[in-house]
Phi, psi and omega in degrees: 000132182282130176235137177239126183236115179269155174205167176105357177291170176168191180255122179226169176266157176304135181096346179280177180238156173213151171236122175266149176235151176220115179260134184246133177261085182209147173286151176047054181308328182296347181276356188242141169281159184224155179217161171240136176229165178216154179222117178270157179306131177076005184239164175280155178295136183232157180288139174246306183200159176216155179224140182270179180292339177265013176069025172272130185249149171224157192224154168291147181303328185291343180240355182303134183087346182245324182253147176226126175259138178214169179222150176234099183293332180291337180253002185052042187224142171244157184230154171228108176273118183247114179248163177051048185296146182238156178304327181289351173279355179298125184182170164273130181256131184240141168257157184215147179252138182236141172287346177282132185286336176227078184289160176249206179271003182284121184295332180288356174277350187257137188255333182224146183230148173278179182271348174097155176224135186279132171241125179233126181244120183265150180271000000 
């Protein structure tokens, strides 16, 4: 059974940085695309970033230039480096695993989801 465990969330001030991690318990992690999504209170879950099996990342316009997604296949882990955080980045952040080698922001491309980690950015 695939498990995804996020960590690294917390309370920070606007302009600060955080790095989220997502560890996957899966064989041949390198064969899977991965994604980060977030859900703010009262809002629908939205796409943040995705990374392909060849480590090519793509981003939502709202985070482009501030967030960087990467992967370490030796550790079965993906990361989301978040810089210049804004109060509107406050949300629960979820990682997800996709059988698609180069996933996009479509949530139906993802097969497994983590439980989420809270990120709160104060102004």
